[in-house]
C-alpha angles and dihedrals in degrees: 000000000000123000093251093049091049092051091047092051091046093052092048092048092048090054091050094048092044091053092048095048094045089053087056091054101262125139104228133203124182127208132206095197136036135049095296126059099191135029114194121187128191120171108314096337130080140188124214108201130195117191120210133174119222116351125352116234123228088245092057092048092049093047091049094048094052097046113110115245133176121273115281091022123134122210114224136181116204107202114200120200119238092255091047096235101104125056122188119196118208127181114214119206 
């Protein structure tokens, strides 16, 4: 997948996830840089989300697990299939 196609798919997926989380009552911020793409806060809890297409590498999982996050924040990786129809949610501790 080319760089432009990847960025286009990532932007579209961020919009979709942001809309879904806001409908569930979360305050959502998106990021262009860093290990996480979305930070969603609701009450005292938060979710730091990284979006990846295809399979996640061990390096990505390690980098995500060691990244500092606020208290009561879960780290998640949302893995999107190549055709975009299947999404797998994984919590990283």
